[in-house]
MARBAVEX-240842 format. One record per residue (C-alpha): residue in one letter; x, y, z. Coordinates in Angstrom, 2 decimals, always signed. Layout:
# residues N
+------+---------+---------+---------+
! resn !      xx !      yy !      zz !
+------+---------+---------+---------+
!    a !       X !       Y !       Z !
...
+------+---------+---------+---------+
END
This chain:
# residues 160
+------+---------+---------+---------+
! resn !      xx !      yy !      zz !
+------+---------+---------+---------+
!    m !   +6.02 ! -129.40 !  -37.22 !
!    n !   +5.78 ! -126.79 !  -35.32 !
!    i !   +3.75 ! -126.56 !  -31.92 !
!    r !   +2.33 ! -123.47 !  -29.99 !
!    t !   -0.33 ! -122.42 !  -27.74 !
!    a !   -3.29 ! -119.83 !  -29.70 !
!    t !   -3.87 ! -116.44 !  -30.22 !
!    l !   -7.25 ! -115.09 !  -31.52 !
!    q !   -5.36 ! -114.38 !  -34.63 !
!    d !   -5.81 ! -118.36 !  -35.35 !
!    i !   -9.36 ! -118.21 !  -34.77 !
!    d !  -10.19 ! -118.87 !  -38.68 !
!    q !   -7.97 ! -121.42 !  -39.15 !
!    i !   -9.40 ! -123.35 !  -35.87 !
!    a !  -13.10 ! -123.27 !  -36.65 !
!    a !  -11.99 ! -124.63 !  -39.98 !
!    v !  -10.50 ! -127.48 !  -38.87 !
!    e !  -12.79 ! -127.99 !  -36.33 !
!    k !  -16.02 ! -127.67 !  -38.59 !
!    e !  -13.99 ! -130.53 !  -40.71 !
!    c !  -13.07 ! -132.67 !  -38.15 !
!    f !  -16.38 ! -132.96 !  -36.27 !
!    p !  -20.39 ! -133.45 !  -37.06 !
!    a !  -21.94 ! -129.71 !  -37.02 !
!    a !  -24.07 ! -131.20 !  -33.38 !
!    e !  -20.36 ! -131.40 !  -31.74 !
!    a !  -18.38 ! -129.06 !  -33.48 !
!    a !  -18.10 ! -125.54 !  -31.45 !
!    t !  -18.75 ! -122.44 !  -33.69 !
!    k !  -16.50 ! -119.41 !  -34.40 !
!    e !  -18.18 ! -117.45 !  -31.83 !
!    e !  -17.52 ! -120.33 !  -29.34 !
!    f !  -14.03 ! -120.57 !  -30.24 !
!    e !  -13.45 ! -117.05 !  -29.72 !
!    q !  -15.09 ! -116.91 !  -25.85 !
!    r !  -12.44 ! -119.55 !  -25.57 !
!    l !   -9.34 ! -118.27 !  -26.89 !
!    s !  -10.58 ! -115.05 !  -24.71 !
!    h !  -10.20 ! -117.00 !  -21.54 !
!    y !   -8.04 ! -119.63 !  -22.04 !
!    a !   -6.00 ! -119.07 !  -25.19 !
!    d !   -2.95 ! -120.79 !  -23.53 !
!    h !   -4.78 ! -124.16 !  -23.26 !
!    f !   -5.13 ! -124.49 !  -27.31 !
!    w !   -2.02 ! -126.72 !  -28.34 !
!    l !   -1.69 ! -126.00 !  -32.18 !
!    m !   +0.14 ! -127.68 !  -34.79 !
!    f !   +1.20 ! -126.30 !  -38.09 !
!    e !   +2.90 ! -127.48 !  -41.24 !
!    d !   +4.11 ! -124.18 !  -42.37 !
!    d !   +1.47 ! -121.49 !  -42.25 !
!    k !   -1.23 ! -124.36 !  -42.14 !
!    l !   -3.12 ! -125.35 !  -38.77 !
!    i !   -3.26 ! -129.24 !  -39.24 !
!    a !   -4.00 ! -130.33 !  -35.66 !
!    f !   -5.05 ! -128.94 !  -32.46 !
!    v !   -5.95 ! -129.85 !  -28.49 !
!    d !   -8.06 ! -127.42 !  -26.60 !
!    g !  -10.04 ! -127.29 !  -23.46 !
!    m !  -10.25 ! -125.44 !  -20.11 !
!    v !   -9.17 ! -125.95 !  -16.26 !
!    t !  -11.23 ! -125.88 !  -13.50 !
!    d !  -11.64 ! -127.53 !   -9.99 !
!    q !  -14.42 ! -129.70 !  -10.66 !
!    e !  -13.58 ! -133.24 !  -11.71 !
!    d !  -16.11 ! -134.30 !  -14.51 !
!    l !  -16.38 ! -133.03 !  -17.61 !
!    t !  -19.84 ! -131.15 !  -18.44 !
!    d !  -21.70 ! -129.65 !  -20.94 !
!    e !  -22.00 ! -126.63 !  -19.48 !
!    m !  -18.02 ! -126.04 !  -19.59 !
!    y !  -18.51 ! -126.41 !  -23.54 !
!    e !  -20.49 ! -123.80 !  -23.46 !
!    n !  -19.60 ! -121.11 !  -20.69 !
!    a !  -15.89 ! -119.98 !  -21.27 !
!    s !  -15.80 ! -117.81 !  -18.25 !
!    l !  -16.09 ! -121.19 !  -16.09 !
!    h !  -12.31 ! -121.59 !  -16.54 !
!    q !  -10.18 ! -121.13 !  -13.78 !
!    e !   -6.36 ! -120.76 !  -14.09 !
!    n !   -5.22 ! -122.19 !  -11.11 !
!    g !   -7.78 ! -125.54 !  -11.13 !
!    a !   -6.84 ! -128.70 !  -10.15 !
!    w !   -7.99 ! -130.39 !  -13.72 !
!    q !   -7.17 ! -129.51 !  -17.60 !
!    m !  -10.29 ! -130.44 !  -19.17 !
!    i !   -9.80 ! -131.85 !  -22.70 !
!    f !  -12.82 ! -130.55 !  -25.68 !
!    g !  -11.49 ! -131.55 !  -28.69 !
!    v !   -8.62 ! -133.50 !  -30.29 !
!    n !   -8.83 ! -132.47 !  -33.92 !
!    t !   -6.33 ! -133.24 !  -37.03 !
!    l !   -7.80 ! -132.56 !  -40.78 !
!    p !   -8.46 ! -136.00 !  -42.47 !
!    a !   -5.61 ! -135.71 !  -44.99 !
!    y !   -3.00 ! -135.80 !  -41.84 !
!    r !   -4.40 ! -138.20 !  -39.64 !
!    n !   -2.51 ! -141.70 !  -38.92 !
!    h !   +0.75 ! -139.94 !  -38.64 !
!    g !   +0.86 ! -139.41 !  -34.77 !
!    y !   +0.12 ! -135.54 !  -34.96 !
!    a !   -2.99 ! -135.83 !  -32.12 !
!    g !   -0.11 ! -137.92 !  -30.07 !
!    e !   +2.13 ! -135.29 !  -30.07 !
!    l !   -0.53 ! -132.66 !  -29.18 !
!    l !   -1.93 ! -134.72 !  -26.26 !
!    k !   +1.58 ! -135.47 !  -24.91 !
!    r !   +2.42 ! -131.79 !  -25.09 !
!    a !   -0.86 ! -130.92 !  -22.92 !
!    i !   -0.39 ! -133.85 !  -20.75 !
!    a !   +3.75 ! -132.23 !  -20.23 !
!    d !   +1.94 ! -128.74 !  -19.74 !
!    a !   -0.53 ! -129.88 !  -17.36 !
!    k !   +2.06 ! -131.87 !  -15.17 !
!    d !   +4.23 ! -128.80 !  -15.24 !
!    q !   +1.39 ! -126.60 !  -14.15 !
!    g !   +0.92 ! -128.79 !  -11.05 !
!    r !   -2.54 ! -130.36 !  -12.25 !
!    k !   -4.59 ! -133.31 !  -10.66 !
!    g !   -4.58 ! -134.58 !  -14.42 !
!    l !   -6.66 ! -134.07 !  -17.36 !
!    v !  -10.24 ! -135.25 !  -18.16 !
!    l !  -11.95 ! -135.85 !  -21.88 !
!    t !  -14.87 ! -137.34 !  -23.15 !
!    c !  -14.95 ! -139.90 !  -26.34 !
!    k !  -16.83 ! -142.49 !  -28.17 !
!    d !  -16.56 ! -146.26 !  -27.59 !
!    r !  -13.82 ! -146.56 !  -30.54 !
!    l !  -11.84 ! -144.10 !  -29.00 !
!    v !  -11.12 ! -145.65 !  -25.81 !
!    h !   -8.54 ! -147.69 !  -26.49 !
!    y !   -6.95 ! -144.64 !  -28.38 !
!    y !   -6.94 ! -142.92 !  -24.91 !
!    a !   -5.99 ! -145.38 !  -22.97 !
!    k !   -2.45 ! -145.66 !  -24.77 !
!    f !   -1.56 ! -141.92 !  -23.17 !
!    g !   -2.73 ! -143.46 !  -19.65 !
!    f !   -6.42 ! -142.20 !  -19.32 !
!    e !   -8.43 ! -144.81 !  -17.53 !
!    n !  -11.98 ! -145.22 !  -18.80 !
!    e !  -14.42 ! -144.11 !  -15.91 !
!    g !  -17.45 ! -145.30 !  -18.09 !
!    v !  -20.38 ! -143.56 !  -19.67 !
!    s !  -20.09 ! -139.67 !  -18.88 !
!    e !  -23.23 ! -137.22 !  -17.93 !
!    s !  -22.28 ! -135.31 !  -21.02 !
!    i !  -24.94 ! -135.45 !  -23.84 !
!    h !  -22.98 ! -133.03 !  -26.23 !
!    g !  -24.04 ! -133.26 !  -29.56 !
!    n !  -26.55 ! -135.85 !  -28.59 !
!    v !  -24.04 ! -138.61 !  -28.25 !
!    v !  -22.89 ! -141.11 !  -25.79 !
!    w !  -19.57 ! -140.10 !  -24.50 !
!    n !  -17.38 ! -141.80 !  -22.21 !
!    q !  -15.19 ! -140.05 !  -19.45 !
!    m !  -11.81 ! -140.80 !  -19.85 !
!    r !   -9.35 ! -139.51 !  -16.80 !
!    l !   -5.34 ! -139.33 !  -16.33 !
!    k !   -3.95 ! -139.02 !  -13.03 !
!    f !   -0.63 ! -137.71 !  -11.66 !
+------+---------+---------+---------+
END
């Protein structure tokens, strides 16, 4: 498996994987990904099997401590020298799940954030995934203020 950061040429595969991994109310659109890639393509970690995108992790960097719904919608909020790496999505195509691919991508995102001098990473997840992210050192801070996709989210933080 090959891991690299994204380019705008990856847009169609990124949008297709997102659509397969999240319900429509939660999934980012191709247009939203175009904006994200134009502002922070280096904060997309992509995993390929040959030329096929099978998994990715993405998110912006900011000095804000908590992940907000506005961050999903406004890519210009990205601050390249920000203190916190936000994680918006952890995506693995269903046929490739349960092989540790998402974990490899998360470890890469964590290592990169550490190397870049960030304070840590923040993500939100549903109740059933709290235990999964805890394995990587994320701590549950309770229910997030996010109402993205009309879902209840837990905010998880990994501090360095």
